[in-house]
C-alpha positions as CSV (number, residue, x, y, z in Angstrom):
1,M,21.5,3.8,0.9
2,E,20.8,5.4,-2.5
3,A,19.3,2.2,-3.9
4,L,17.1,1.6,-1.0
5,A,15.9,5.2,-1.0
6,A,15.1,4.8,-4.7
7,T,12.9,1.9,-3.9
8,F,10.7,4.2,-1.9
9,G,11.1,7.1,-4.2
10,R,12.5,9.1,-1.4
11,P,15.9,11.0,-0.8
12,H,18.6,9.3,1.0
13,T,17.8,11.2,4.1
14,F,14.7,9.0,4.4
15,V,16.8,5.9,4.9
16,S,19.2,7.7,7.1
17,K,16.4,8.9,9.4
18,V,14.8,5.4,9.5
19,E,18.3,3.8,10.3
20,A,18.9,6.3,13.0
21,G,15.6,5.7,14.6
22,E,14.4,9.3,13.9
23,R,11.6,8.1,11.6
24,R,9.3,5.1,11.9
25,I,8.0,3.1,9.0
26,D,4.6,1.6,8.6
27,P,4.1,-2.3,8.0
28,I,3.9,-2.0,4.3
29,E,7.1,0.2,4.1
30,F,8.7,-2.4,6.4
31,C,7.8,-5.3,4.0
32,R,9.2,-3.2,1.1
33,W,12.4,-2.4,3.1
34,C,12.8,-6.2,3.8
35,D,12.3,-7.0,0.2
36,A,14.8,-4.4,-1.0
37,C,17.3,-6.0,1.5
38,N,16.6,-9.6,0.4
39,R,15.0,-10.6,3.7
40,K,11.7,-12.0,4.7
41,P,9.8,-9.7,7.1
42,Q,9.1,-12.5,9.5
43,E,12.8,-13.4,9.8
44,V,13.6,-9.9,10.6
45,I,10.9,-9.8,13.2
46,K,12.2,-13.0,14.8
47,D,15.7,-11.4,14.8
48,V,14.5,-8.3,16.5
49,A,12.5,-10.3,19.0
50,K,15.7,-12.4,19.9
51,A,17.7,-9.2,20.3
52,A,15.1,-7.6,22.5
53,K,14.9,-10.5,24.6
54,R,18.6,-10.7,25.0
55,L,18.5,-6.9,26.0
56,R,15.5,-7.8,28.3
57,Y,13.1,-5.5,26.4
58,L,10.5,-8.3,25.9
């Protein structure tokens, strides 16, 4: 969490709030987040869409 927070130049509470759904991130932050986690944004979006479909959110 500390390393991810350092990527954004923010305290660890920033990451904690995003992960808890208390704070949203913009598209640029999302891309940076994915990069920091060694994931491609488009792959993450596909994974989220699949999960949402299974839960009948889409």
